[in-house]
C-alpha angles and dihedrals in degrees: 000000000000128000132179110284134185126282112290094010132094123208127213126182118195129178105230095179136354106313094347118111136187111218109197129181117188136175134207091269092059095253113148140197111193137178129179112206138092116320098246120144088252092058091047091049090051091053090048088050090054091051089048089055092049090050091048092052101047110014118123089198100042095143093052091045090053091047092049091048092050091049090048092050092047093042099124099029107093103265104197100187136002138170138176113197116193090181091064098057091283093298118166146171138200121198130200118175107307096344135074145173116226126189114202101208094192095054095027093232128148108211128192111205137183127201117235123173091348095307129104114234125193111241100172135003124197120191117221092249090057096042114112129170090253096056091041089056088046090058091048088053089051089058093048096043113105119222117232120200 
């Protein structure tokens, strides 16, 4: 069984006994994140979170990885503008309506912003050391979330 993984990683799910699955994510360098449990979405997300942590610790292209993952997660959600800039410490942004995610490559901060009266305002900043897959997905959900008045 194959499900969508994260950039640079492949995911394989194999039933190793009745109702027990091995969820394995691996990359081109042979690094692996593996969990043996049931194959619920929660288990798969935990394995992806482990691969995310590995990537964060040893990736030479962390900023690009994070950008590609954000684009992948926002794929069908009306991205209006996006840019990755390797010349500015790998900083990037992705805009959707009046919200955007910005990654400050120099400081290694992920910033969720909202536009109000034509100006971008920081709503939440997460430092790289505090960034986990779960709060990254939370910021993606902030971008997708529609505001109801």
